[in-house]
ZANUDO-883587 format. One record per atom (N, C-alpha, C): residue in one letter; y, x, z. Coordinates in steps of 0.001 Angstrom, whole numbers, plus 500000, padded with zeros to 6 digits. Atoms other than C-alpha are relative to their C-alpha. Last residue first. Example, Ala and Ser with C-alpha at 12.3 -4.5 7.8 and 13.67 -1.06 7.14 Angstrom:
S498810499180499940;S498940513670507140;S501090499230500730;A498810500890500000;A495500512300507800;A501200500900500000;
END
This chain:
K498724500558499466;K526867156157223697;K499871498544500301;L500074500162498534;L523309157497223402;L501225499349500589;M501088500964499705;M523049157064219611;M499973499645501483;S499454501340500350;S526413158752219105;S498965498926500341;F498871500303499145;F525149161850220997;F500510498584499735;L500556500428498751;L521789161858219239;L501080499606500971;T500292498882499104;T523621161991215985;T499416499441501294;T499764500337498598;T523549159438213185;T499686501228500837;Q500082498870499085;Q523902160075209454;Q500356499511501423;K498847499979499059;K523132156967207471;K499817501158501019;R499231498800500195;R520530157896204879;R501134500164500942;L500535498904499239;L518106155277206204;L500774501304499843;N500180500218498591;N519609151971205296;N499746501245500783;K498748500493499402;K521048152764201852;K499897499884501524;K498984498947500070;K518057154876200834;K501296499600500692;A500331498968499021;A515616152317202059;A501021501085500017;K499610500532498678;K517380149624200051;K499703501004501131;E498539499919499975;E517034151731196921;E500528499486501321;I499714498579499677;I513313152191197677;I501519500162500075;E500107499829498511;E513124148395197878;E500253501451500399;E498925500772499340;E514481148012194312;E499979500219501507;P498720499328500198;P512277150796192954;P501125499330500733;I499873498751499228;I509219149207194655;I501294500724499720;N499121499309500926;N509529145649193439;N500368501332500647;I498669499543499492;I506626144695195666;I500741500615498834;R498960500382500971;R503741142783194057;R501405500336500465;Q499128500954499336;Q501589143215197194;Q501113499491499107;P500708501289499700;P498722144785195243;P500951498929500574;C499809500479498621;C501145147478193879;C499294498647500179;K501173499630499186;K499784149143190713;K500073499423501388;D501227500681500466;D502142147317188325;D498785500326500875;V499892501420499809;V505155148376190333;V498744499286499581;C500597500419498755;C504310152074190711;C499901498483500141;L501413499830500136;L504993152996187093;L499262499457501232;G500742501243499886;G508462151460187427;G498486500143499898;C500897500089501202;C510356154510186126;C499118498767500029;K500202501430500410;K513126153804188709;K499128499896498741;N499286500195501246;N514121157522188866;N499810498598499405;C500486501085500806;C513161157870192564;C500911499829498730;L500656499474501158;L514044161348193914;L499513498889499020;M499011499328500850;M516668160121196367;M499360500490498694;G499588500832501122;G514034157755197770;G500996500607499079;N499380501272499617;N512405160371199922;N500562499324498750;G498616500248500344;G509929163055198870;G500528498679500521;N499279499985498716;N506723164299200463;N501503499797499805;P498616500512500050;P504153163806197705;P500690499910501416;D500019500735498699;D501078166001198223;D501342499431500211;L501403500140499666;L500350167337194729;L499789499192501306;L500548501051500836;L503965166759193625;L498535499724500292;N501360499628500346;N505331168743196555;N499391498866499200;V501002501011499852;V509129168352196747;V498647500509499548;K500703499844498704;K511358171365197348;K498839498990500102;N500429498638499803;N512822172037193850;N499125500146501259;K501175499792500845;K512982168336193047;K499440501434500159;S499729499043501083;S515353167976196022;S498695500186499183;S499174500676500942;S515332164984198405;S500366500854498806;K499199499166500923;K512496166122200605;K500799499114499024;L500636500086501333;L511391163946203537;L500923500720498988;K500849498812500112;K512996165228206771;K499187500004498704;R499212498913500551;R515709162641206236;R499260501295499912;Y499698500214501451;Y513183159870206628;Y500760501147499406;T501242499840500778;T511861161275209885;T500236499841498492;R500142498537500110;R515466161552211156;R498693500303499233;R499062499513501038;R515986157895210396;R499873501509499819;T500521500451501289;T512845157074212373;T500879500492498858;Q501163499142500383;Q513893159215215334;Q499474499628498637;F499439498702500347;F517313157455215504;F498874500922499509;R499412500175501303;R515528154149215417;R500602501296499458;R501116500001501019;R513325155356218210;R500559499719498627;F500517498628500133;F516471156291220262;F498878500039498968;R499059499229500799;R518131152974219579;R499496501413499807;S499553498766499346;S515054151157220924;S500916500766499034;K498763500318499291;K514770147693219361;K500654501280500594;E499792499344498665;E512160148769216780;E501388499668500606;L500973500590499001;L510983146476213951;L500336500498501418;H499677501382499711;H514070147066211791;H499033499385501011;V498593500107499493;V513993150838211837;V500356498584500380;N499941499616498615;N510174150673211634;N501400499974500572;N500498501026499132;N510294148706208446;N500091500354501441;L499086501131500128;L512517151192206609;L499548498851500943;C498757499690499286;C510551154197207908;C500956498764500000;A500301500000498592;A507231152654206866;A501257500287500821;F499997501371499557;F508756151867203466;F499673499906501484;N498636500595500139;N509700155481202841;N500050498583500523;Q499239499475498842;Q506305156612204197;Q501436499502499933;P500378500698498728;P504460154263201802;P500801500513501196;I499579501422499967;I506474155568198779;I499610499288501324;D501037500560499152;D506139159317199362;D500346498524500299;V499539500864498916;V508339160170196375;V498767499565500835;G500305499457498638;G506918163114194391;G500535499176501172;E498835499280499505;E508586162327191056;E499804500544501374;P499785498850500844;P505273161337189368;P501222500842500414;C498762500180500770;C504491159141192355;C500285501209499131;P498834499171499719;P500888159508193483;P501195499624499110;M499934498545499992;M500533156824194622;M498965500593499081;C498830499659500776;C501198153100194121;C500055501542499785;Y500292500244501398;Y497656152287195312;Y501118500424499082;G499906498832500840;G498458153989198599;G499694499786498535;C501294499863500678;C497263151152200861;C499958501230499065;A500341498587500073;A500324151659203081;A498639500216499328;T501163499746499119;T500378147952203873;T499545501423499992;C500843498931500378;C503865147277202415;C498890500227501017;P501363500303499618;P505356143903203043;P499013501035499534;V500825499814501186;V508929145277203027;V498534499765500363;R499176500008501186;R511613144174205505;R499177500088498710;I500512499159501094;I509730143253208675;I500813499828498762;R499499498698500029;R511833141850211543;R499545500875498805;K498549499937499971;K511559138099211588;K500559501384499686;R499447500565501284;R507979138152210413;R501491500042499943;Y500190499106501087;Y506983140466213264;Y500645499535498694;I499127498799499734;I508459138319215955;I499921500966498841;R498604500419500226;R506942135126214529;R500969501166500168;A499763500089501422;A503509136746214311;A501460499660499676;L499980498601500541;L503542137786217983;L500359499953498463;R498762499425499550;R504435134202218998;R500172501434499486;E498966500657500799;E501562132797216939;E501378500566500349;I500055499385501336;I499189135351218470;I501118499361499123;I499537498605499854;I500176134312222026;I500112500625498573;K498549500101499885;K499775130621221066;K500641501434500089;Q499458500293501308;Q496261131312219817;Q501531499936500020;D500095498800500828;D495367132930223102;D500618499806498622;Q498988499134499476;Q496574129875225006;Q500010501330499224;S498745500498500610;S494417127652222764;S501164500857500487;T499528501256499396;T491480129855223804;T501248499526499288;L498656499995499499;L489892132439221553;L500399498650500524;S499949499464498620;S486067132596221379;S501430500011500555;N499392501015499169;N485683130385218285;N500129500419501485;I499411501114500728;I483362132939216716;I500470498924500982;G500916501172500170;G482767135941218939;G500712498898499266;S499544501029500974;S484191139351219714;S499002498856499938;R499464501120499255;R483688141438222884;R500376498804499083;D500971500480499025;D481362143909221241;D500452498820500815;A501027500815500732;A483773144097218313;A498942499471500943;I499353501294500280;I486506145286220727;I499015499087499314;E499942500705498726;E484245148036221988;E500577498611499836;C501348500425499701;C483452149059218377;C499948499207501326;N500278501167500805;N487191149142217593;N498576499460500258;E499159501154499616;E488015151403220526;E499628498760499222;D500426500436498663;D485098153792219901;D500760498739500448;I501380500624500143;I485857153973216183;I499544499500501348;M499832501317500674;M489553154623216844;M498691499264499853;R499363500876499035;R488741157377219311;R500217498603499446;K501065500584499163;K486304158875216817;K500571499073501083;S500367499202498832;S489235159340214439;S498867499301500757;G499827498581500220;G490515158159211066;G499626500956501143;M499919499255498729;M489276154602211073;M500023501516499789;G499923498653500420;G490060152525208006;G500227500883501199;S498998499228499346;S488919149140209341;S499922501456499496;L499917498554500326;L487118146469207476;L501088500664500799;V498626499547499968;V486445143076209078;V499970501482499780;V499730498616499612;V483078141602208031;V501497500268500042;A501247499301499778;A481682138072207733;A500257501426500587;I499931498525500263;I484775135925208057;I498695500674500388;E500047499734501429;E484526132132207703;E499919501473499636;P501370499994500504;P483535131613211344;P499914500342498523;K500177500890501137;K487014132701212434;K498567500046499490;N500097501347499474;N487364134234215923;N499613498975498913;W501400500210499629;W486577137585214398;W499796498653500619;L500894500087501171;L489947137487212642;L498544499648500394;F499473501102500829;F492235136738215602;F499045499786498825;Q500623501192499451;Q489995139094217655;Q500475498714499259;L501395500085500457;L491015141954215392;L499317498725500517;A500110500162501429;A494748141396215765;A498559499869499532;W499495501309500383;W494682140728219488;W499815499801498518;E501037501012499674;E492450143783219973;E500520498623499650;V501133499893500990;V494799146110218129;V498998498914500285;S499526500644501217;S497822144944220178;S498907499999498926;S499150499145500703;S495825145799223336;S500467499223498700;K500681499417501167;K494444142979225412;K501009500927499316;K499368498818500574;K495333141686228886;K499161500611498877;E501066499009500250;E494152138150229621;E500585501180499250;K500870500076498870;K496924136045231141;K498856501028499899;A501240500641500234;A499387137136228490;A499127500044501265;S500016501287499352;S502837138077229762;S498729499223499815;N500040499820498530;N502371141773229024;N499977498623500710;L501313499439499671;L501503141084225388;L499840500062501505;I500940501123500190;I504580138853225039;I498609500447500398;E499729500986498892;E506812141606226474;E499021498851499926;I500658499421498822;I505152144093224094;I500246499095501192;A501483500298500043;A506079141834221193;A499294500492501216;E500120501516499769;E509807141878222128;E498513499635500048;L499922500317498584;L509578145728222473;L499836498511500282;P498628499856499466;P508291146228218958;P500090499526501478;P499099501145500005;P504521146511218371;P501397500350500525;D498885499509499131;D502661149746217452;D501079498887500068;V500509499103498926;V499283148616216084;V501092500331501009;L500289500797498784;L500408145573214074;L499479500858501165;T498799500636499465;T502122147639211390;T499753499293501327;G499531499335498764;G499080149924210964;G501203499331500626;G499643498588500255;G498445149013207285;G500523500706501229;K498882499951500967;K498574145272208035;K500484501488499842;L498846499528499220;L496232145590211049;L501233500192499143;P499951500854498770;P493404143528209483;P501221500369500909;E498633499984499457;E494180145170206054;E500126499102501257;M499332498687499959;M490806144216204543;M501411499827500576;V498521499889499786;V488650141183205256;V500449501456500038;V499699498765499351;V485195140559203773;V501500500112500115;V498670499486500044;V484297136969202896;V500173501244500875;A499677499177498801;A480820135868201976;A501389500575499855;V499680498662500381;V480807133161199247;V500398500809501268;D501077499097499543;D478995130023200371;D500238501438499525;K500786499710501193;K481383127809198365;K498865500967500288;K500632501283500325;K482736126385201666;K499105500212498753;H501087500226499059;H483418130008202740;H499207498715499686;A501113499097500317;A485418130687199637;A498817499748500870;Y500509500450501281;Y487615127678200247;Y498832500805499580;E500865501155499720;E488093128559203922;E499344499470498699;L501115499566499169;L489434131986203038;L499027498859500229;G500948499316500877;G491547130507200250;G498779500497500752;E500602501034500847;E493200128041202671;E498881500630499079;T501025500648499191;T493854130868205111;T499251498945499222;T499578500917498895;T495837132645202385;T498758499501500811;A501054501056499987;A494390134292199217;A500350498913501004;Q501197499656500743;Q497710136186198704;Q498973498887500089;V499848499233501183;V500192135081201336;V498679500406499409;C499425500826501047;C500224132316203969;C500278500784498700;T500767501204500130;T497942133776206627;T500472499143498845;D500164500317501422;D499442137224206161;D499151498743499737;M498730500130500681;M500898137864209610;M499859499467498583;Y499287501182499449;Y497764137107211644;Y501405499874499403;N499636499653498621;N495710139322209341;N500906498880500504;C499802501063499003;C493993138844205977;C500383500675501361;Q499069499538498967;Q493726140764202699;Q500228498879501011;I498615500428500013;I490702139578200743;I500815500667501091;Q499285499190498977;Q487240140738199777;Q501470499694499909;S498636499777500364;S484890138301198034;S500706500779501132;I499029499472498976;I481125138412198149;I501400500007499417;D500667499745498708;D478094136782196427;D501021500316501056;W499881498719499365;W479976135195193551;W499181500122501235;P500615500059498654;P478769132096191760;P499954501358500687;Y501305499298499991;Y481302132319188927;Y499414499883501393;H500498499500501296;H484498130725187709;H498578500458500005;D500657501107500702;D485303128603190790;D499367500469498710;I501143500465499227;I486026131657192963;I499214498944499214;I501033498981500068;I488272133139190265;I498745499546500739;E500484499907501363;E490298129964189824;E498831501020499879;K500888501154500201;K490581129547193583;K499378500009498604;F501206499793499200;F491974133077193931;F499016498855499768;V500829499072500734;V494391132518191065;V498721500246500757;P500537500682501155;P495727129336192743;P499100500943499190;L501065500969499661;L495994131198196120;L499442499315498718;T499629501251499273;T498063134094194775;T498846499120500190;D499194500884500828;D497260137733193871;D500342498756500809;H498553499860499662;H495445140758195346;H500805499098499012;F499024500888500542;F491634140368195446;F501414500284500507;S498877499935499093;S488463142339195848;S501221499389499341;F498645499544500436;F485509141235193845;F500901500143501215;G498860500496499283;G481768140518194213;G501334500527499380;I498802499921500895;I478318140905192783;I501168499407500773;S499123501163499853;S475172141658194799;S501314500262499221;R500725501075499378;R472149143945194492;R500854498731500266;I499189500664498972;I473319146577192101;I499216498834500548;L498956499019499721;L471373149142190015;L500997499430501087;G500122499525498600;G468183147000190149;G501069501010500388;E500562498643500041;E468029146613186341;E499848500591501422;K501379500131500460;K468568142864186650;K499241501357500028;K500765500567498938;K471681143584188705;K498552499866499647;A500207498941499005;A473039145927186093;A499203499507501201;E501010499083500550;E472496143211183515;E499706501119500963;E501318500621499887;E474339140706185694;E498899500881499413;M500393500009498583;M477290143032186092;M498590499403500162;E500366498583499628;E477474143707182350;E499528500079501444;K501325499803500633;K477379139896181731;K499496501421500287;L500986500598499065;L480223139612184261;L498573500091499396;L500519498965499075;L482125142131182100;L499067499375501058;E501291500547499514;E482505139667179226;E499304501000500965;L500981498976500226;L485338141822177756;L498588499620500455;K499886499546501400;K487692138845177426;K498906501001499661;K500511501029500900;K486539137281180681;K500010500443498602;I501436500139499673;I486966140466182752;I499368498957499050;K500693498879500679;K490311141136180995;K498506499924500240;E500057500349501436;E491544137648181980;E499286501132499261;F501040501017500163;F490620138515185597;F499847499580498539;Q501314499328500016;Q492615141716185359;Q498843499018499873;G500178499186501195;G495708139807184327;G498663500678499908;K500150500895501177;K495446137110186977;K499689500823498763;N498849500859500096;N494800139578189829;N499805499195498691;L499800500965501071;L491663141415190844;L501359499235500205;A498635500447499979;A491887144500193021;A500337498952498879;H499010499502499070;H488558146072192114;H501364499396499797;F498818499781500872;F485710144205190464;F501151500307500997;F498898500896500104;F482995144660193078;F500884500346498806;Y499121499396500995;Y479536146177193288;Y501075499019499658;G499009500880500583;G477494145431196386;G500845500787499032;D500205501356499428;D474274146829197811;D501022499017499475;L498949500436499172;L474541149686195326;L499672498656500640;Y499518501354500019;Y471532151336193831;Y501188499811500911;D500535500647501231;D469905154676192956;D500530498558499840;T500893501121499660;T472105156664195346;T499494499370498707;Q501326499481499854;Q473904160002195272;Q499001498928500446;L500513500505498734;L477307158375195821;L498581500436500315;R499136499549498922;R478907160461193125;R499419499647501367;K500173498576499837;K475950159889190861;K500849500571501147;L501334499801499418;L475972156138191425;L499745501489500227;Q499852500325498568;Q479753156196190786;Q498645500181500712;T499249498869499297;T479313158046187458;T500078499755501485;T500877498821500024;T476687155562186244;T500631501173500774;L501062500230499043;L478861152622187287;L499073501201500105;Y499473499843498663;Y481896154059185480;Y498877499773501027;K499522498674499781;K480133154605182208;K500429500223501416;S501156499125499749;S478172151358182370;S500400501406500285;F500698500435498784;F481335149335182694;F498892500921500336;D499445499204498853;D483205151409180081;D499287499584501325;K500867498836499707;K480895149888177453;K500497500828501163;S501218500401499180;S482750146565177677;S499171501171500376;K501017500690500840;K486071148138176521;K498734499750500842;R499357500410501286;R489348149313178108;R499033499274499055;V500960500493501035;V488384149671181775;V500769499583498722;M500255498860500897;M490848151738183873;M499097499576498839;F498711499619500610;F492437148722185712;F499843501189499049;I499738500909501136;I488886147421186283;I501292500375499314;P498520499918500210;P488117150401188519;P500415499218498763;L499686499568501354;L484599149062189359;L501500500089499843;K499313500979500884;K484219148851193109;K500233500651498647;T498869499372500679;T482032150334195862;T500453499063498861;V499258500700501044;V479764148785198465;V501081500916499385;L498985499177500694;L477041150262200577;L500643499278498900;Y499718500714501214;Y475061148158203099;Y501163500762499367;V498766500733500296;V473876150641205676;V499907499216498735;K499431500674498807;K470978152234207567;K501205499098499641;E500820501174499620;E468867153167204575;E500566499169501123;R499836501031501039;R471611155461203240;R499240498760500342;Y498885500879499688;Y471656157338206572;Y500194498889498950;G500410501278499452;G468151158732206193;G501145499058500239;D500758499873498716;D469100162426205853;D499716498648500598;K501264499288500098;K471731161805203103;K499329499940501397;L501111500915499923;L474377159100203457;L498670500650499744;T500144500615498689;T477224161460204319;T498719499253500142;E500542499022499052;E476814163610201193;E499742499400501353;G501278499495500530;G477170160688198812;G499359501022500844;L501069500921499572;L479813159219201064;L498651500417499493;I500284499706498595;I481898162372200525;I498951499060500523;K500772498689499982;K481642162003196735;K499608500303501459;E501381500250500455;E482697158307196937;E499160501260500126;S500708500936499106;S485738159097199123;S498543499759499577;D500664499342498874;D486781162192197249;D499138499081500801;G501436499843500316;G487578160280194023;G499194500649501136;L500121499421501351;L491377160613194220;L498548500374499701;H499889498540499834;H491304159888198001;H499746500742498646;Y499688499593498628;Y490162156369197127;Y499960501534500146;P498796499212499811;P490342155876193354;P500248500587501370;W499769498866500920;W486712154837192612;W501250500791500392;A499620500368501376;A486186152563195631;A500302501255499230;T499225498934500649;T484783152522199191;T500389499461498585;D499228500364501185;D483286150138201709;D500823501132499432;I499122498922500435;I480574150776204246;I500609499621498701;Y499375500442501230;Y478787147976206163;Y501049501062499670;N500949499934501086;N476266149051208849;N500579499529498628;I499349500491501213;I478385149961211824;I499077500134498818;G500509501390500427;G476020150308214821;G500703499462498790;K499495500988499034;K477539153252216802;K499621498563499605;N500802499898498790;N475335155669214838;N500454499049501118;I501306500570500294;I476995154408211663;I499124500042501252;G499877501485500065;G480407155110213135;G498678499335499719;Y499770500433498602;Y479445158711214097;Y500152498436500049;R501323500038499401;R478000159150210596;R500154499535501499;I500716501132500510;I481394158190209151;I498622499862500669;L499421501230499525;L483265160599211392;L499227498778499534;D500210500101498578;D481076163635210857;D500451498633500522;I501449500185499851;I481072163111207090;I499691499788501477;S500333501351500426;S484842162681207108;S498562499696500184;K499553500949498942;K485527165829209210;K499598498558499621;K500750499807498800;K483360167953206861;K500383498979501108;T501379500381500102;T484767166527203647;T499294500126501297;D500749498895499438;D488438166531204398;D498554499639500101;A500649500204498672;A489982163851202175;A499242501300500365;R501454499738500044;R492554164257199334;R499416499951501417;I500518501154500733;I496007162627199547;I498474500123499933;R500363501087499053;R496857165149202275;R499575498711499305;N499773501209500819;N496783168126199929;N499550498779500783;I498982499656501016;I497201171126202262;I500342498765499180;R498795499405499427;R495417170189205509;R501140500142498947;R500030498526500021;R492866167822203959;R501356500530500569;P499521499324501185;P493040164164205094;P499806501558500073;P499190498866499576;P490810162410207569;P500445500774498811;L500802498999499351;L489538159239205789;L500912501158500484;R499108499226499151;R491898156368205019;R499182500991500808;M498778499690500727;M490285154580202051;M500957500886500785;C499819498553500268;C486773154651203457;C501195500335499103;G499292499877501280;G486679151217205102;G500361501474499779;F499291498764500158;F483980151094207812;F500624500048498598;G500385499196501135;G482961147548208630;G500817501250499925;L499056498958500373;L483210145844212032;L499396500813498834;A498722500664500035;A481308142566212516;A501108500962499559;S499207499714498809;S478208144476211600;S501370499344499844;V499016498916500123;V476279142767208845;V500772500196501314;K499349500075498717;K473105140728209032;K500901501238500077;W499620498796499258;W472196140265205406;W500497499644501375;D500804499923498778;D470248137452203842;D500292501267500769;L500884498869499974;L472993136705201327;L499239500065501343;S501301500387500500;S474465133255201009;S499016501112499977;G500001501055501049;G477459134096203116;G498588499554499649;M499242499580501204;M476898137303205045;M499907498963498893;N500605500374501277;N475876136275208569;N500913500358498869;R499686501329500544;R477208138217211517;R499301499757498721;Y500388500140501458;Y476292141191213703;Y500228498558499583;K500375501364500392;K477844142271217030;K499765499962498480;M499360500568501198;M477761145923217987;M499519498548499760;
END
């Protein structure tokens, strides 16, 4: 494992961090996480050299923090930097800070956090922080030894990001970044801006919710033409590790195979290690994806659960895959996957949402929760129109 500097902190962090938002799901309720499998998986990653662990209050409906509490027993807590986040969207008064932090420390079975973040900051949540003077609460918790560094994760625009960075001497910021998202949210300019202020930058969504893992045929042709052969995952991760401004790249790894693959790629990583030819390959890949993607959904799941049982990320994955894939057969398979989602209230599972867009009543509860600012009801309507088309295998093969 390669290790990198962490901004102004005296940490040496693994280039690859373990994001605990996509742990192995339970068999019945797939929003919740399987405790035994998750513990085994996270410890496997730590034994491979990963020493930065990221979680948050809502991940897997609270299972993520509880599972980490069990995982980090038997000496594992001392091996890692542990970060979780204040659910700022649930905070109503200043005293809520202490309530949530105390609960999270109990869930995680630890006396302190290496990092405590304000979760998913945008303009509105930032104004709440100032109004309730929550940074004073953070500083008091730091004085008491409950937290060791202060940070935030971010989902808004570059001007808002700069405003937040300039407001306080943060230790860590966490932003969405990949070779497709260089001009959205914090952007590359924001990444460099934070680095100049000595704020450590942690990257989430390096594979854009899995979009960059399974490339369309045009992208595969580009990968095959490259002088140095790399998987689509490696191109995406090396794009990030090439940058000196990035301390940690988080990955939500759901299997030991993923951990092995990502650790091997991390071992080959290095600052400024990509050639100009490599950069051109990545630019060509990005152009192909940007031409074809319809909805900028990263499958983060913040919009879930839907009160009507719509599986929002799956609906958008189907819509994007239909437009990303050139193969008529795979487009047929994608539309069939969409139609297998339930369209009847009598058949949908509200505990483990499995519905398609037919169930959407445009309540809009999901819109405010979406980090990407997607107009979800509007895009769900587009998915319905695009994916309900009845096609047969015979007509597809004609």
